[in-house]
N, C-alpha and C positions, 0 to 999 in steps of 0.2 A: 263790723264791716260798714264801710261808707260807700255811697253811690251818688254820682251826680251826672247830669246830662249836659252836653255842650253842643251847640250848633256851629258847624264849621263855616268860617267866614272867608277863608282864603279861596280865591277864585279857581285855584288848581286842586283844591281838596288836600287830602293827605298824600303828598308826593315825597320824593326821596329826602330832601333836606329836613322838613319838619318831622317826618317819620324817624329819621336818625336822631333828632333832638329828643323826641318822645322816648325812644328806646334807650338812649343814653341816660336820660333822667330816671326812667323806671329801673334800670339796672343799678343805679347808685342808691336807690331807696331800699329800706329794710322791709317794705310791705310787698305782698303779692298784688300786682295790678293787672287788670284785664280791661280791654276795650271791646265794646260790642256795637255792631251795626245790624239792626234787624235780628235775624236768627244766628248770625256769625259772631263768635267771641274768640279773641286771640290774646295771648300774653303781650302786654305793652312793651316788654323788653325785646321782642322779636321783630326786627326791622322788616323783613320780607313778609311776614304775616300781617303787619300793619298795612303795608302797601297793598297786600292782597285783599283787604277789605273793600277796596274800591270806593272809598269815601270821597264824595264830591262836595262842592260848595253848596251850602244849605242843608246838607245831611245832618241828622242828629246822631251823636254817638253817646254811649253810656260808659262811664269809667267806674270800675268797681275796685275798691282798695280793701285789702284784707290783711290783718296782722301788722305787727311792727308798730311804728308811730303813725297811725292812720291820719291824724290831723295834719302833721307835717307833710306826709306824702300827698294828701289831698291838695294842700296849698301849692306844693311844688308842681304837681300835674296841672292844676288850674292855671298857674303862672305860665308854664310852657305853652299850653293851649291858647291862652289869651294873647300872648306875645307873638306867636308864630302861626296860628291858625284862626 
């Protein structure tokens, strides 16, 4: 299992477009990926659940990757976050 923390830099937080990109990326990977904010944890492949976290600019999220090729999945998720959020 791999875990990393990311601070959201997008002034709108996790909104529809980046949430869609996160979900699309997570679905394409062979690992189980979750995203947490505070006490809430959701599957990264679930668009509406991601938006339901209410992540705003400056919030820290924790990404957990389990199973499959964890190294490649971590790189892919970091890239999407850094490029879009």
